[in-house]
KEZADO-659360 format. One record per residue (C-alpha): z, y, x. Coordinates in pm, whole numbers, padded with zeros to 5 digits, always signed. Last residue first. Layout:
N
ZYX...
# end
This chain:
293
+02263+22676+13795+01986+22419+13775+01683+22364+13995+01412+22120+13887+01179+21948+14132+00893+21732+14009+00733+21467+14223+00374+21384+14146+00095+21140+14082+00053+21258+13721-00171+21553+13809-00408+21321+13998-00417+21096+13692-00534+21391+13484-00823+21466+13719-00927+21102+13740-00943+21083+13363-00762+20922+13067-00406+20906+13197-00282+21158+12941-00112+21452+13104+00234+21517+13253+00300+21144+13236+00658+21032+13167+00680+20651+13199+00426+20617+13480+00680+20519+13752+01012+20683+13653+01213+20771+13963+01533+20970+14018+01680+21177+14304+01985+21402+14258+02046+21662+14532+02347+21896+14511+02584+21653+14680+02334+21622+14967+02398+21984+15065+02063+22125+15173+02040+22142+15553+01676+22062+15626+01755+21692+15664+01886+21696+15308+01573+21859+15166+01338+21625+15352+01541+21321+15240+01516+21426+14876+01137+21461+14910+01103+21121+15077+01333+20963+14818+01140+21092+14518+00811+20963+14654+00965+20631+14755+01110+20588+14406+00773+20662+14241+00613+20400+14466+00878+20139+14379+00815+20190+14008+00441+20189+14065+00462+19856+14248+00659+19706+13960+00414+19837+13701+00111+19702+13890-00186+19934+13933-00311+20244+13753-00083+20430+13514-00024+20745+13722+00292+20779+13930+00616+20975+13906+00921+21070+14117+01191+21303+13983+01400+21533+14203+01684+21720+14032+01846+21992+14242+02191+22084+14114+02434+22372+14157+02210+22672+14225+02459+22963+14219+02459+22976+14599+02116+23141+14600+02016+23185+14965+02025+22816+15064+01845+22719+14746+01574+22978+14807+01508+22868+15164+01495+22505+15060+01251+22583+14778+01028+22778+15020+01041+22494+15273+00956+22245+15001+00640+22429+14900+00532+22460+15263+00609+22093+15318+00388+22000+15024+00096+22189+15177+00160+22029+15519+00155+21675+15386+00430+21467+15231+00405+21087+15243+00437+20865+14936+00077+20752+14893-00069+20486+14664-00317+20745+14532-00267+21090+14685+00042+21293+14604+00126+21613+14416+00439+21828+14433+00553+21998+14111+00799+22286+14083+01034+22419+13816+01315+22659+13913+01083+22846+14150+00944+23127+13936+01249+23142+13708+01471+23179+14019+01270+23461+14173+00999+23427+14435+00882+23612+14750+01222+23594+14922+01324+23915+15095+01340+23882+15474+01098+24162+15567+01211+24368+15266+01556+24412+15422+01413+24610+15714+01252+24852+15467+01588+24894+15290+01764+24963+15620+01507+25235+15692+01568+25381+15345+01942+25399+15413+01878+25603+15728+01639+25828+15526+01873+25896+15235+02151+26081+15415+02111+26387+15186+01840+26328+14926+02080+26380+14634+01999+26224+14297+02037+26472+14010+02145+26399+13653+02086+26677+13399+02218+26696+13043+02076+26952+12802+02169+27157+12495+01843+27325+12390+01786+27071+12111+02077+27202+11907+02446+27134+11845+02432+26840+12085+02586+26510+11976+02439+26337+12283+02289+26584+12529+01913+26622+12546+01736+26521+12864+01695+26621+13228+01644+26362+13500+01643+26495+13855+01486+26351+14169+01619+26564+14455+01365+26664+14721+01409+26615+15095+01069+26463+15172+01208+26109+15185+01381+26167+14852+01048+26254+14691+00883+25941+14834+01163+25726+14695+01129+25889+14352+00751+25835+14356+00807+25470+14444+01042+25435+14147+00782+25596+13921+00522+25338+14014+00763+25044+14024+00900+25095+13674+01193+25317+13580+01510+25233+13388+01715+25516+13238+02009+25498+12997+02177+25201+13165+02506+25221+12977+02289+25191+12666+02192+25478+12436+01837+25480+12564+01636+25750+12744+01260+25720+12793+01115+25886+13099+00877+26176+13159+00665+26286+13451+00706+26375+13815+00729+26754+13792+00743+26949+14119+01002+27160+14293+00874+27376+14578+01034+27368+14920+01055+27706+15096+01431+27708+15123+01634+27393+15165+02010+27440+15102+01968+27486+14727+01795+27153+14687+01430+27147+14573+01383+26951+14251+01168+26641+14196+01145+26643+13816+01172+26375+13547+01191+26514+13194+01359+26319+12915+01226+26144+12603+01457+26005+12337+01812+25880+12306+02085+26143+12350+02228+26140+12698+02600+26144+12783+02618+25769+12864+02973+25678+12954+03033+25519+13294+02660+25538+13358+02420+25316+13551+02091+25493+13622+01792+25280+13711+01519+25246+13970+01282+24952+14003+01090+24777+14280+00881+24482+14166+01015+24129+14125+00989+23795+14307+01313+23847+14497+01484+24158+14368+01393+24515+14453+01659+24760+14345+01694+25138+14366+02019+25247+14203+02171+25572+14077+02539+25541+13992+02801+25661+13747+02854+25996+13580+03184+26143+13699+03058+26160+14057+02710+26015+14111+02748+25722+14352+02427+25644+14537+02253+25309+14558+02004+25125+14776+01935+24758+14700+01730+24479+14860+01779+24157+14664+01761+23778+14695+01717+23737+15072+02005+23979+15116+02065+24347+15183+02305+24588+15013+02266+24954+15114+02504+25230+15010+02394+25593+15018+02634+25882+15049+02612+26241+14924+02962+26379+14896+02931+26653+15159+02599+26785+15028+02729+26764+14670+02679+26461+14448+02523+26516+14107+02589+26556+13738+02469+26866+13555+02580+26979+13210+02319+27225+13091+02391+27548+12905+02151+27737+12682+02087+28107+12728+01723+28071+12826+01532+28359+12981+01485+28190+13315+01512+27812+13284+01852+27651+13255+02183+27816+13326+02436+27599+13498+02758+27436+13386+02930+27192+13620+03007+26822+13628+03031+26661+13966+03229+26929+14140+03085+26949+14488+02993+27318+14505+03312+27459+14354+03538+27205+14522+03374+27281+14855+03422+27656+14805+03788+27606+14716+03843+27400+15031+03654+27646+15252+03847+27954+15134+03706+28195+14876
# end
């Protein structure tokens, strides 16, 4: 068999293999060969992602988004799995002798184009398996199978994983600690008769600024100034304006496009809580920031 024929035989993405010893059932296995195994890394402040193309099946993806835990999922062109429970095993590749395969656990299979979605714990186990040269493999029943012994297997190749993993680790250093839902609504609090921003408020604003600069889909930043109900109405109106303006100015001076920033002021018209205690009034002396896409 010449080299080209041998490569086609070993790298074909869908091939029939015998399952466990003593079983006559056939399994359709999807996986990249040694030569085909490539990892793609996408790095940003919003997501760190490592993915591998699985010929004729789709893609295996590790993703950690800002403010979220690590996850792993399979994206299929056409889902061949039957819904139900599948086995998750770290298998030893053919080219590495002396390595023992080990079971990882079980996963739930859906009929969606993302048939498998793993939580952080199992995703970390998959990463650790790849780092040791094992191939995480998901084995489940085939859709429209004649019997329950008809299996589908999807294997993730460990070849070339470690360089991609190092890029992923480097990406985590700059990953934002919050997601859009976690930062889309913020409140900054002020002392009585005060419109200056202290260090704590600056830290909140710096995080919002960093997020807005990273997420280009944020179209508007609404800044609303408020006061409690103590004091003169006219003075409170001016105070709420100064609070909104100082926050808007900080964002603009930090490089946020001024066209995205809309500052408004309301005095004590929209209290967050009833102005019936010192604690509640402290919560009403605020500037709220709302991000919209």
